[in-house]
Rosetta silent file (secondary structure, phi, psi, omega in degrees, C-alpha in Angstrom):
SEQUENCE: MKQRLVTRKNFLSVITAGEKPWQINYLAMYSSQWRGATTDPAIMMIPADDHLVHRGDGVFDVMRCINGKIYQMEEHLARLEHSAGAVSLRPPREYPHIRSLIKEMVVLGGERDCIIRIVLSRGPGSFSIDPSDCPETQLYINVIRFKGLPRDLYFKGVSACTSTIPIKKSFFATIKSCDYLPNVLMKIEAGRAGCMYPVSLDEEGFIAEGATENIGIVTTDMVLLFPDFQRTLAGTTAQRVYELADSLLKDGTLKGVAFANIPPADAYRAREMFLTGTSINILPIISYDGKAIGGGLPGDTYKRLLELLRKDMEENRELLTDVPWDKNNKE
SCORE:     score description
SCORE:     0.000 S_00000001
   1 L     0.000  125.261 -178.277    5.048  -42.843   32.475 S_00000001
   2 L   -75.984  132.042 -178.415    8.085  -41.023   33.739 S_00000001
   3 L   -96.250  145.343  175.523    8.667  -37.666   32.074 S_00000001
   4 L   -71.189  148.779  178.959   12.044  -36.248   31.218 S_00000001
   5 L   -90.039  121.121  177.979   13.028  -33.173   33.164 S_00000001
   6 L   -94.665  126.167 -178.552   13.412  -30.100   30.980 S_00000001
   7 L  -123.861  176.608  176.625   15.892  -27.586   32.366 S_00000001
   8 L   -59.423  -32.743 -176.243   17.545  -24.395   31.191 S_00000001
   9 L   -70.400  -38.516 -176.158   20.461  -26.471   29.971 S_00000001
  10 L  -106.493    3.308 -173.969   18.491  -28.783   27.676 S_00000001
  11 H   -56.967  -50.847 -176.082   15.505  -26.546   26.883 S_00000001
  12 H   -63.596  -39.543  179.469   16.633  -25.380   23.435 S_00000001
  13 H   -67.239  -31.889  178.985   17.580  -28.858   22.290 S_00000001
  14 H   -70.025  -48.065 -173.604   14.184  -30.160   23.419 S_00000001
  15 H   -76.212  -18.578  179.947   12.043  -27.535   21.683 S_00000001
  16 L  -101.742    9.303 -175.689   14.030  -27.633   18.435 S_00000001
  17 L   -63.903  -37.069 -178.687   14.123  -31.433   18.185 S_00000001
  18 L  -137.153  123.307  179.398   11.362  -31.650   15.603 S_00000001
  19 L   -71.432  140.443  177.208   10.213  -28.950   13.215 S_00000001
  20 L   -95.514  129.149 -173.959    6.473  -28.356   13.043 S_00000001
  21 H   -60.280  -32.702 -178.292    5.189  -28.039    9.460 S_00000001
  22 H   -72.207  -18.877 -177.003    2.826  -25.161   10.277 S_00000001
  23 H   -74.033   -8.869 -179.670    5.671  -23.079   11.673 S_00000001
  24 H   -61.461  -22.213 -178.247    7.093  -22.494    8.201 S_00000001
  25 H   -91.524   -1.766 -179.316    4.738  -19.504    7.905 S_00000001
  26 E   -89.809  110.711 -169.624    5.924  -17.803   11.118 S_00000001
  27 E   -94.024  -40.246 -177.244    8.352  -15.124    9.974 S_00000001
  28 E  -161.505  155.678  176.655    9.183  -12.959   13.003 S_00000001
  29 E  -146.765  136.692  168.166    8.085  -12.177   16.554 S_00000001
  30 E  -107.235  137.253  175.528    8.679   -9.371   19.011 S_00000001
  31 E  -132.028  127.010  176.303    8.128  -10.084   22.704 S_00000001
  32 L   -70.552  -14.918  173.454    8.285   -7.505   25.456 S_00000001
  33 L   -61.493  -39.453 -178.453    9.174  -10.439   27.734 S_00000001
  34 L   -95.847  -16.552 -167.832   12.546  -10.570   26.056 S_00000001
  35 L    55.977   42.432 -178.185   12.694   -6.940   24.940 S_00000001
  36 E  -164.558 -174.049 -174.125   13.744   -8.431   21.643 S_00000001
  37 E  -132.476  163.097  177.351   12.776  -10.283   18.491 S_00000001
  38 E  -146.348  155.568  170.210   13.292  -13.650   16.845 S_00000001
  39 L  -114.463    8.013  179.875   12.842  -15.321   13.481 S_00000001
  40 L   -95.132  107.611 -178.093   12.989  -18.807   15.002 S_00000001
  41 H   -58.184  -27.063 -176.711    9.437  -20.205   15.260 S_00000001
  42 H   -63.547  -25.112 -178.364   10.557  -22.734   17.873 S_00000001
  43 H  -110.997   14.769  175.816   11.005  -20.003   20.479 S_00000001
  44 L   -79.968   79.075 -173.119    7.963  -17.883   19.611 S_00000001
  45 L  -127.060  161.129  170.345    6.400  -18.542   23.003 S_00000001
  46 L  -127.887  153.834 -175.273    4.606  -16.745   25.808 S_00000001
  47 L   -65.913  145.397  179.190    4.689  -17.701   29.515 S_00000001
  48 L   -64.459  -25.679 -179.408    2.074  -20.108   30.847 S_00000001
  49 L   -92.426    5.330  170.006    1.310  -17.704   33.707 S_00000001
  50 E   -65.628  128.483 -176.901    0.541  -14.819   31.352 S_00000001
  51 H   -62.605  -14.739  171.662   -3.134  -14.138   32.051 S_00000001
  52 H   -60.564  -37.438 -174.449   -3.631  -14.163   28.286 S_00000001
  53 H   -75.382  -52.270 -171.008   -3.102  -17.933   28.389 S_00000001
  54 H   -98.965   -3.373  176.806   -5.220  -19.078   31.308 S_00000001
  55 H  -130.530   -6.535 -175.133   -7.851  -16.289   31.394 S_00000001
  56 L    66.969   25.215 -173.543   -8.000  -14.948   27.839 S_00000001
  57 L   -88.430   86.205  179.618   -7.102  -11.589   29.370 S_00000001
  58 E  -177.634  168.392  177.705   -5.812   -9.628   26.422 S_00000001
  59 E  -131.974  161.929 -178.211   -6.759   -7.828   23.231 S_00000001
  60 E  -151.827  169.652  170.035   -5.375   -7.976   19.723 S_00000001
  61 E  -151.728  162.317 -174.496   -5.605   -6.652   16.210 S_00000001
  62 E  -134.359  132.853  177.224   -4.507   -7.814   12.784 S_00000001
  63 E  -134.812  168.084 -178.057   -3.288   -5.817    9.806 S_00000001
  64 E  -118.293  144.285  168.212   -1.801   -6.577    6.418 S_00000001
  65 E  -103.820  124.058 -174.523    1.365   -5.588    4.635 S_00000001
  66 E  -124.558  120.973 -178.142    0.677   -5.459    0.893 S_00000001
  67 L    52.761   35.421  175.273    3.451   -5.030   -1.653 S_00000001
  68 L    87.504    4.167  178.892    5.711   -3.828    1.127 S_00000001
  69 E  -127.463  144.770 -177.413    3.344   -1.249    2.648 S_00000001
  70 E   -89.590  127.363 -176.242    1.043   -1.605    5.663 S_00000001
  71 E   -93.454  129.327  176.397   -2.632   -0.963    4.904 S_00000001
  72 L    55.375   40.631 -179.659   -4.797    0.956    7.394 S_00000001
  73 H   -60.504  -44.359 -177.571   -2.243    0.751   10.187 S_00000001
  74 H   -64.755  -37.610  178.990   -3.646    3.753   12.033 S_00000001
  75 H   -65.285  -40.486  179.031   -7.206    2.393   11.882 S_00000001
  76 H   -69.215  -39.414  178.525   -6.094   -0.939   13.318 S_00000001
  77 H   -67.431  -35.584  177.116   -4.066    0.700   16.076 S_00000001
  78 H   -62.937  -40.538  178.940   -7.019    2.918   16.988 S_00000001
  79 H   -68.718  -38.881  176.983   -9.193   -0.178   17.356 S_00000001
  80 H   -59.887  -44.122 -179.976   -6.499   -1.911   19.416 S_00000001
  81 H   -66.298  -37.557  175.639   -6.335    1.082   21.744 S_00000001
  82 H   -61.385  -46.240 -179.264  -10.126    1.152   22.048 S_00000001
  83 H   -62.684  -43.663 -179.724  -10.156   -2.533   22.999 S_00000001
  84 H   -63.160  -42.703  178.973   -7.344   -2.081   25.526 S_00000001
  85 H   -64.050  -36.246 -178.142   -9.072    0.891   27.124 S_00000001
  86 H   -65.702  -27.058 -179.405  -12.362   -0.995   27.371 S_00000001
  87 L  -110.102   19.313  176.582  -10.746   -3.723   29.490 S_00000001
  88 L    55.619   43.549  178.307   -8.533   -1.351   31.540 S_00000001
  89 L   -98.601  114.343 -178.209   -5.344   -2.644   29.978 S_00000001
  90 L   -68.701  143.372  175.574   -2.513   -0.156   30.459 S_00000001
  91 L   -62.168  137.846  176.669   -0.265    0.510   27.459 S_00000001
  92 L   -70.520  165.871 -175.397    3.060   -1.318   27.828 S_00000001
  93 L   -61.801  -26.313 -178.684    6.248    0.712   28.110 S_00000001
  94 L   -82.387   -8.992 -169.101    7.093    0.020   24.439 S_00000001
  95 H   -58.814  -35.028  176.807    3.785    1.251   23.106 S_00000001
  96 H   -57.343  -19.345 -179.169    4.976    4.767   22.148 S_00000001
  97 H  -106.196   16.976 -173.111    7.274    2.962   19.694 S_00000001
  98 H   -57.113  -39.794 -177.023    4.624    0.555   18.381 S_00000001
  99 H   -65.321  -44.863  179.471    4.757    1.875   14.813 S_00000001
 100 H   -69.209  -33.498  177.194    8.500    1.508   14.480 S_00000001
 101 H   -64.940  -43.225  178.815    8.351   -1.927   16.132 S_00000001
 102 H   -59.915  -48.434 -179.298    5.734   -3.118   13.647 S_00000001
 103 H   -61.629  -42.132 -179.220    7.803   -1.916   10.699 S_00000001
 104 H   -62.431  -39.869  179.758   10.955   -3.456   12.141 S_00000001
 105 H   -68.917  -36.437  177.304    9.254   -6.837   12.551 S_00000001
 106 H   -62.938  -45.614  178.732    7.930   -6.750    8.980 S_00000001
 107 H   -63.083  -42.390  179.040   11.423   -6.050    7.668 S_00000001
 108 H   -61.500  -37.687  178.033   12.863   -8.772    9.905 S_00000001
 109 H   -65.773  -30.168  170.753   10.294  -11.211    8.519 S_00000001
 110 L    82.341    7.205  179.699   11.575  -10.417    5.055 S_00000001
 111 L  -123.893  135.330 -173.079    8.356  -10.757    3.048 S_00000001
 112 L   -81.283  -12.252  174.497    6.465   -7.853    1.515 S_00000001
 113 L  -120.607  108.893 -174.748    3.080   -9.592    1.710 S_00000001
 114 E  -155.864  168.445  175.472    2.329  -10.688    5.244 S_00000001
 115 E  -105.547  138.130  178.984   -0.068  -10.598    8.172 S_00000001
 116 E  -117.842  119.011  179.072    0.822   -8.643   11.321 S_00000001
 117 E  -110.157  125.832 -179.343   -0.788   -9.720   14.595 S_00000001
 118 E  -116.900  125.945 -179.220   -0.446   -7.436   17.608 S_00000001
 119 E  -121.803  131.427  168.254   -1.396   -8.674   21.079 S_00000001
 120 E  -109.950  119.258 -178.079   -1.585   -6.713   24.315 S_00000001
 121 E  -114.936  158.749  177.704   -1.820   -9.096   27.258 S_00000001
 122 L   -63.125  -27.817  176.550   -2.322   -8.573   30.970 S_00000001
 123 L    97.305  169.293  177.767    1.027  -10.283   31.372 S_00000001
 124 E   -76.130  161.036  179.127    2.450  -12.921   33.721 S_00000001
 125 L   166.934  -28.762  179.087    2.146  -12.680   37.476 S_00000001
 126 L  -174.996  179.057  172.479    0.024  -15.534   38.792 S_00000001
 127 L  -107.668   16.608  177.285   -2.490  -18.199   37.867 S_00000001
 128 L   -88.121 -178.893  177.303   -5.347  -16.310   39.523 S_00000001
 129 L   -93.413   -8.067 -173.115   -7.949  -14.168   37.793 S_00000001
 130 L   -75.595  113.657 -179.160   -6.844  -10.978   39.565 S_00000001
 131 H   -66.862  -19.442  179.878   -5.231   -8.571   37.065 S_00000001
 132 H   -69.527  -12.576  175.617   -3.537   -6.688   39.894 S_00000001
 133 H   -72.140  -17.484 -173.426   -1.188   -9.668   40.203 S_00000001
 134 L   -97.284  114.037 -174.078    0.338   -8.724   36.853 S_00000001
 135 L   -71.790  -22.984 -172.576    2.933   -5.959   37.177 S_00000001
 136 L  -153.198  134.901  172.504    3.155   -5.050   33.503 S_00000001
 137 L   -63.658  141.961  178.905    1.185   -5.289   30.258 S_00000001
 138 E  -110.104  149.587  178.621    2.978   -7.340   27.623 S_00000001
 139 E  -119.400  128.286  174.749    3.251   -6.694   23.894 S_00000001
 140 E  -126.248  131.739  176.367    3.621   -9.447   21.309 S_00000001
 141 E  -123.738  121.782  176.944    3.941   -8.818   17.580 S_00000001
 142 E  -115.597  133.628  174.702    3.864  -11.743   15.162 S_00000001
 143 E  -109.768  126.090 -171.692    4.536  -11.484   11.439 S_00000001
 144 E  -127.099  140.081  177.751    3.071  -14.348    9.442 S_00000001
 145 E   -58.503  133.194  179.440    3.332  -15.265    5.781 S_00000001
 146 L   -81.795  123.231  175.919    0.154  -14.237    3.954 S_00000001
 147 L  -123.933  100.413 -177.078   -1.627  -17.162    2.347 S_00000001
 148 L   -71.445  170.116  176.805   -4.778  -15.962    0.659 S_00000001
 149 L   -67.902  159.168  173.332   -7.858  -17.998   -0.111 S_00000001
 150 L   -55.200  134.336 -174.115   -8.028  -19.999   -3.354 S_00000001
 151 L   -60.121  -30.579 -175.588   -8.701  -17.500   -6.144 S_00000001
 152 L   -65.941  -21.015  178.793  -11.665  -19.448   -7.494 S_00000001
 153 H   -64.853  -29.125  179.734  -13.702  -18.638   -4.366 S_00000001
 154 H   -75.622  -16.340  177.195  -13.812  -15.004   -5.481 S_00000001
 155 H  -100.723  -33.246 -176.270  -15.366  -16.115   -8.769 S_00000001
 156 H   -94.952  -30.356 -177.062  -17.554  -18.979   -7.526 S_00000001
 157 L    90.098  174.104 -177.048  -18.589  -17.714   -4.085 S_00000001
 158 E  -132.168  166.163  177.005  -19.012  -19.521   -0.766 S_00000001
 159 E   -99.448  151.862  177.198  -21.773  -20.975    1.387 S_00000001
 160 E  -139.698  156.460  179.557  -22.856  -19.629    4.775 S_00000001
 161 E  -146.842  150.730  179.903  -25.247  -20.817    7.461 S_00000001
 162 E   -70.197  133.270  179.586  -26.819  -19.380   10.590 S_00000001
 163 L   -91.409  146.978  175.420  -25.039  -20.364   13.783 S_00000001
 164 L   -94.916   -3.161 -179.278  -26.829  -21.439   16.950 S_00000001
 165 L   -70.900  128.485 -179.934  -23.889  -20.379   19.129 S_00000001
 166 L   -60.443  133.316  179.887  -24.885  -17.421   21.354 S_00000001
 167 L   -77.003  155.581  171.804  -23.190  -14.210   20.258 S_00000001
 168 L   -62.897  140.528  177.560  -21.202  -12.033   22.640 S_00000001
 169 L   -66.280  162.662 -167.354  -23.384   -9.297   24.104 S_00000001
 170 H   -49.287  -45.819 -178.455  -22.954   -5.789   22.747 S_00000001
 171 H   -59.844  -48.866 -178.036  -20.251   -4.590   25.164 S_00000001
 172 H   -74.551  -29.460 -179.610  -18.042   -7.617   24.572 S_00000001
 173 H   -65.795  -25.305 -177.261  -18.896   -7.849   20.873 S_00000001
 174 L   -92.890    4.412  177.954  -17.333   -4.443   20.256 S_00000001
 175 L  -111.128  130.837  178.077  -14.012   -5.404   21.892 S_00000001
 176 L   -88.781   76.626 -177.671  -11.435   -7.397   19.945 S_00000001
 177 E   -89.359  167.291  179.314  -10.449   -9.550   22.889 S_00000001
 178 L   -83.500    2.163  176.205   -8.424  -12.747   22.836 S_00000001
 179 L   -87.884   92.248 -176.298  -11.425  -14.695   24.126 S_00000001
 180 L  -111.296   23.201 -177.832  -12.641  -16.188   20.836 S_00000001
 181 H   -58.238  -44.762  176.781  -14.283  -19.357   22.145 S_00000001
 182 H   -58.956  -38.114  179.892  -17.740  -18.483   20.722 S_00000001
 183 H   -65.747  -40.415  177.704  -16.107  -17.798   17.354 S_00000001
 184 H   -62.518  -44.777  179.989  -14.281  -21.132   17.461 S_00000001
 185 H   -64.736  -34.968  175.326  -17.523  -22.959   18.266 S_00000001
 186 H   -60.502  -43.649 -178.650  -19.240  -21.177   15.367 S_00000001
 187 H   -66.729  -40.600  177.257  -16.552  -22.442   13.002 S_00000001
 188 H   -61.575  -46.829 -178.992  -16.828  -25.993   14.334 S_00000001
 189 H   -60.651  -43.474  179.876  -20.605  -25.922   13.959 S_00000001
 190 H   -62.864  -42.077  178.970  -20.395  -24.624   10.382 S_00000001
 191 H   -61.584  -40.987  178.474  -17.916  -27.337    9.436 S_00000001
 192 H   -67.686  -27.831  179.694  -20.197  -30.027   10.815 S_00000001
 193 H   -85.219   -6.213  177.887  -23.102  -28.530    8.866 S_00000001
 194 L    81.621   19.154  176.123  -21.104  -28.623    5.648 S_00000001
 195 L  -116.332  158.955 -172.156  -20.953  -24.871    5.061 S_00000001
 196 L   -81.990  -37.901 -173.026  -17.864  -22.710    4.839 S_00000001
 197 E  -130.905  128.343  175.665  -18.803  -19.667    6.913 S_00000001
 198 E   -82.789  152.958  176.848  -21.034  -19.308    9.991 S_00000001
 199 E  -126.765  119.704  179.831  -23.296  -16.297   10.498 S_00000001
 200 L   -88.901  155.842  173.515  -24.234  -15.296   14.036 S_00000001
 201 E  -111.619  144.493  178.409  -27.434  -13.570   15.094 S_00000001
 202 L   -78.705 -178.417 -174.957  -27.521  -10.909   17.792 S_00000001
 203 L   -65.217  -14.592  177.879  -29.704  -11.070   20.901 S_00000001
 204 L  -101.750    4.645  176.043  -32.612   -9.578   18.946 S_00000001
 205 L    88.716    9.581  178.033  -32.394  -12.088   16.113 S_00000001
 206 L   -93.196  155.668  177.126  -30.736   -9.837   13.531 S_00000001
 207 E   -59.985  134.358 -178.204  -27.700  -10.803   11.469 S_00000001
 208 L  -111.638  -79.433 -175.835  -24.525   -9.892   13.355 S_00000001
 209 L  -161.451  172.672  174.513  -21.221  -11.178   11.961 S_00000001
 210 L   -86.495 -170.284  179.974  -19.210  -14.201   10.949 S_00000001
 211 L   -65.059  -38.455  176.535  -16.614  -15.983   13.068 S_00000001
 212 L  -141.620   20.476 -174.519  -13.980  -13.445   12.022 S_00000001
 213 L  -131.527  153.459  167.210  -15.770  -11.481    9.296 S_00000001
 214 E   -90.356  164.266 -174.675  -18.296   -8.706    8.882 S_00000001
 215 E  -128.495  141.391  175.019  -21.318   -9.226    6.654 S_00000001
 216 E  -136.076  155.198  174.717  -23.040   -7.041    4.095 S_00000001
 217 E  -133.702  156.517  169.520  -26.023   -7.419    1.785 S_00000001
 218 E  -112.991  118.396 -175.471  -27.367   -5.603   -1.248 S_00000001
 219 L   -73.663  172.270  179.659  -31.156   -5.403   -1.045 S_00000001
 220 L   -64.724  -24.297  177.056  -33.586   -5.868   -3.925 S_00000001
 221 L   -99.814   24.473  171.077  -33.878   -2.077   -4.210 S_00000001
 222 L    63.224   45.182  172.144  -30.073   -1.711   -4.452 S_00000001
 223 E  -112.087  127.892  177.316  -29.248   -0.502   -0.936 S_00000001
 224 E   -85.746  123.248 -177.126  -25.999   -1.730    0.607 S_00000001
 225 E  -123.075  140.434  170.780  -26.531   -2.650    4.264 S_00000001
 226 E  -122.945  145.247  172.495  -24.186   -3.642    7.066 S_00000001
 227 E   -58.592  145.419 -178.669  -25.240   -4.759   10.567 S_00000001
 228 L   -62.381  138.530 -179.749  -24.939   -1.953   13.098 S_00000001
 229 L   -75.206    1.560  176.077  -21.595   -1.839   14.909 S_00000001
 230 L   -68.197  -24.847 -177.545  -23.395   -1.389   18.239 S_00000001
 231 L  -125.024   11.792  176.731  -23.633   -5.186   18.496 S_00000001
 232 L  -139.422  165.274  176.343  -20.727   -6.304   16.319 S_00000001
 233 L   -70.330  135.534  179.752  -17.015   -5.610   16.037 S_00000001
 234 L   -74.980   95.752 -177.613  -16.303   -2.524   13.955 S_00000001
 235 L   -71.563  131.230  179.742  -14.462   -4.122   11.050 S_00000001
 236 H   -67.053  -36.689  178.526  -11.856   -1.906    9.415 S_00000001
 237 H   -69.775  -42.772  178.420  -12.463   -3.516    6.018 S_00000001
 238 H   -59.838  -43.149  179.028  -16.245   -3.206    6.349 S_00000001
 239 H   -63.814  -38.186  179.598  -15.900    0.469    7.221 S_00000001
 240 H   -70.151  -38.953  176.307  -13.625    1.050    4.251 S_00000001
 241 H   -62.121  -40.822  176.695  -16.013   -0.765    1.885 S_00000001
 242 H   -56.292  -44.156 -179.726  -18.812    1.417    3.264 S_00000001
 243 H   -69.476  -41.420 -179.088  -16.762    4.503    2.360 S_00000001
 244 H   -67.279  -25.595 -179.910  -15.745    3.202   -1.067 S_00000001
 245 L   -65.056  -13.564  178.963  -19.381    2.478   -1.891 S_00000001
 246 H   -57.442  -35.315  179.568  -19.917    6.236   -2.160 S_00000001
 247 H   -67.431  -28.804  177.346  -18.668    6.096   -5.755 S_00000001
 248 H   -77.268  -24.095  171.878  -21.378    3.538   -6.557 S_00000001
 249 H   -69.642  -43.290 -176.206  -23.938    5.914   -5.099 S_00000001
 250 H   -66.301  -34.406 -179.336  -22.701    8.706   -7.315 S_00000001
 251 L   -91.864    4.247  174.503  -22.903    6.664  -10.515 S_00000001
 252 L    86.471    0.557  178.271  -26.348    5.320   -9.639 S_00000001
 253 L   -63.982  -44.451  177.225  -25.334    1.686   -9.127 S_00000001
 254 L  -107.998  148.217  177.300  -26.487    1.852   -5.506 S_00000001
 255 L   -97.167  -13.777  179.812  -29.501    3.735   -4.174 S_00000001
 256 E  -173.450  159.869  175.690  -28.248    3.866   -0.614 S_00000001
 257 E  -139.404  128.570 -174.526  -25.620    2.714    1.893 S_00000001
 258 E  -158.365  162.070  167.052  -26.464    2.277    5.565 S_00000001
 259 E   -98.076  136.526 -173.588  -26.007    0.407    8.826 S_00000001
 260 E  -158.782  165.870  169.354  -29.216   -1.327    9.831 S_00000001
 261 L   -77.436  127.503 -176.009  -30.871   -4.242   11.578 S_00000001
 262 L  -120.745  105.829  174.219  -30.975   -7.097    9.051 S_00000001
 263 L   -68.150  149.979  177.026  -33.338  -10.032    9.681 S_00000001
 264 H   -53.809  -34.966 -179.470  -32.206  -13.332    8.121 S_00000001
 265 H   -60.329  -34.426  177.994  -35.305  -13.208    5.889 S_00000001
 266 H   -68.982  -34.202  177.289  -33.977  -10.016    4.286 S_00000001
 267 H   -68.835  -38.700  177.915  -30.683  -11.751    3.554 S_00000001
 268 H   -58.796  -35.599 -176.835  -32.511  -14.674    1.934 S_00000001
 269 H   -89.624   -4.364 -172.305  -34.196  -12.205   -0.435 S_00000001
 270 L   -64.939  151.701  172.110  -31.086  -10.095   -1.053 S_00000001
 271 L   -67.427  -40.088 -177.600  -29.604   -9.516   -4.478 S_00000001
 272 E  -145.225  155.994  176.431  -26.156  -10.063   -3.013 S_00000001
 273 E  -146.979  140.260 -178.425  -24.516  -11.068    0.243 S_00000001
 274 E  -153.483  165.400  176.625  -20.839  -11.005    1.124 S_00000001
 275 E  -108.550  149.513  173.409  -18.208  -11.206    3.850 S_00000001
 276 E  -130.173  149.660  178.674  -15.485   -8.648    4.545 S_00000001
 277 E  -176.997  163.531 -176.857  -12.272   -8.996    6.511 S_00000001
 278 L   -59.904  -41.430 -175.629   -8.593   -8.104    6.698 S_00000001
 279 L   -90.392  -21.246 -176.345   -7.375  -11.378    5.209 S_00000001
 280 L  -104.825  -12.267 -173.388  -10.229  -12.079    2.770 S_00000001
 281 E    65.353 -105.747  175.319  -11.014   -8.546    1.500 S_00000001
 282 E  -130.100  133.116 -176.306  -14.554   -9.155    0.165 S_00000001
 283 E  -131.319  125.554 -175.463  -15.914  -12.648   -0.457 S_00000001
 284 E   -77.561  136.223  172.246  -19.295  -13.363   -2.098 S_00000001
 285 E   -97.530  122.029 -179.338  -21.869  -15.573   -0.387 S_00000001
 286 E  -107.840   -7.884  178.087  -23.946  -17.425   -2.982 S_00000001
 287 E  -146.127  126.404  179.376  -25.838  -19.709   -0.588 S_00000001
 288 E  -129.486  119.773 -175.492  -27.177  -18.867    2.866 S_00000001
 289 L    53.420   37.883  177.396  -28.938  -21.532    4.927 S_00000001
 290 L    80.385   -0.231 -179.696  -29.298  -23.549    1.743 S_00000001
 291 E  -102.142  131.045 -179.395  -31.046  -20.729   -0.121 S_00000001
 292 E   -66.746  134.485  176.031  -29.440  -19.349   -3.277 S_00000001
 293 L  -103.818  126.312  177.659  -28.461  -15.688   -3.069 S_00000001
 294 H    59.262   36.997 -179.951  -28.701  -13.693   -6.282 S_00000001
 295 H    76.860    9.574  176.767  -29.333  -16.741   -8.407 S_00000001
 296 H    82.575   17.573  179.539  -26.339  -18.532   -6.916 S_00000001
 297 L  -131.686  148.247  175.102  -23.697  -16.351   -8.564 S_00000001
 298 L   -58.464  140.280 -174.706  -21.491  -13.492   -7.287 S_00000001
 299 L   -90.220  167.634 -178.503  -23.137  -10.154   -8.050 S_00000001
 300 H   -68.069  -34.739  179.640  -21.966   -7.111   -9.966 S_00000001
 301 H   -64.568  -44.449  175.731  -21.929   -4.867   -6.876 S_00000001
 302 H   -55.745  -46.136 -177.718  -19.580   -7.260   -5.109 S_00000001
 303 H   -62.036  -41.045  178.947  -17.286   -7.272   -8.142 S_00000001
 304 H   -66.074  -43.698 -178.853  -17.193   -3.472   -8.270 S_00000001
 305 H   -65.706  -39.771  178.225  -16.531   -3.181   -4.540 S_00000001
 306 H   -63.218  -41.523  177.806  -13.756   -5.777   -4.661 S_00000001
 307 H   -62.604  -43.752  178.744  -12.119   -3.906   -7.514 S_00000001
 308 H   -63.847  -41.762 -178.648  -12.351   -0.623   -5.604 S_00000001
 309 H   -66.594  -45.134  179.821  -10.953   -2.184   -2.428 S_00000001
 310 H   -61.323  -40.421  177.618   -8.017   -3.832   -4.183 S_00000001
 311 H   -64.060  -41.387  179.255   -7.144   -0.565   -5.888 S_00000001
 312 H   -62.203  -41.587 -177.878   -7.389    1.229   -2.544 S_00000001
 313 H   -68.059  -24.743 -176.800   -5.095   -1.313   -0.899 S_00000001
 314 H  -100.010  -24.220 -169.369   -2.454   -0.859   -3.565 S_00000001
 315 H  -125.321  -14.735 -174.854   -2.663    2.846   -4.394 S_00000001
 316 L   -78.661   96.983 -175.655   -4.218    4.906   -1.583 S_00000001
 317 L   -61.223  -27.301 -179.038   -1.204    6.694   -0.143 S_00000001
 318 L   -68.856  -24.009 -177.338   -3.262    8.087    2.736 S_00000001
 319 L  -110.328    2.550 -179.376   -3.915    4.574    4.046 S_00000001
 320 E  -109.360  126.440  179.584   -0.580    2.961    3.187 S_00000001
 321 E  -101.896  125.922  179.818    2.326    3.183    5.626 S_00000001
 322 E   -67.699  144.385  174.631    5.819    2.888    4.208 S_00000001
 323 L  -113.370  134.617 -174.604    8.133    0.228    5.586 S_00000001
 324 L   -76.752   68.751  175.469   11.889    0.991    5.564 S_00000001
 325 L   -69.198  147.347  175.390   13.033   -1.794    3.252 S_00000001
 326 L  -130.768 -174.813 -173.754   16.687   -1.662    2.259 S_00000001
 327 L   -65.953  -18.242 -179.688   18.940   -3.467   -0.183 S_00000001
 328 L   -85.857   -6.364 -179.380   19.420   -6.351    2.217 S_00000001
 329 L  -104.848  160.697 -177.846   15.696   -7.133    2.259 S_00000001
 330 L   -66.994  128.161  178.124   13.590   -8.861   -0.343 S_00000001
 331 L   -97.567    0.000    0.000   12.309   -6.490   -2.950 S_00000001
């Protein structure tokens, strides 16, 4: 079949010929390739020879804007910088202005509740694996409409199952790289098994993390446990929940809070089990590998922690970054 030749002259007419329904949620993008921004989803592209595309050579992070303010921006940027340093990715020339760029893209997107995805890529330069072919690190910032989970899941809970997909080893597990193939396979496997969320095990057989979530349990003796971050990604939400749990220690609800090795058998016996993440906050697991957790209902500790986290996300001025909205933007 003969293909039409796409040139500079007809490129825009070709790519805008048919709107894609999923693109309605793409609000704004900054690309260091252009040294500019767009609100047109049709041109939110990156070059095919960017090593991010054909080698997965890049790192990223995701943060949320809530009621017009960005939550935990500094924590997410610190993790992004850690990931970039771990893979010897030089900061791009725009990076000193990253904070103002993020805010500018949120304002350009025009919605006060959104997801912000920041990608640092090795950049274009060749189709080889050699990073020295790439003259400059690239920065991409995407602002996406926030579409939360159905509210009833926070009242009813979700199912989870152990994944057979091998987890990334400790060094790679602690880097938020753009190579998410194991995570994708975990999600596929869970869907085929009829459960909503996969749970990976580390190389020693302990609970590690979900496809994009951290995991916590409340033991029978009321100790809140998270898997150690030595073999999992250090989730910003999980760390914040860990800190917020201090108030439950003080009022006697919890007897302890710790990072620990958690065998699946301990999760089966747990009073409560839940997922944490930037987009989901805290989500209760009521069934794990077909076994009911906590009688099959979301627990009281989860409810308290979710309440504390939501309050923190809306009111904690120390963790909320102002965005310069003006009268021309949606209030």
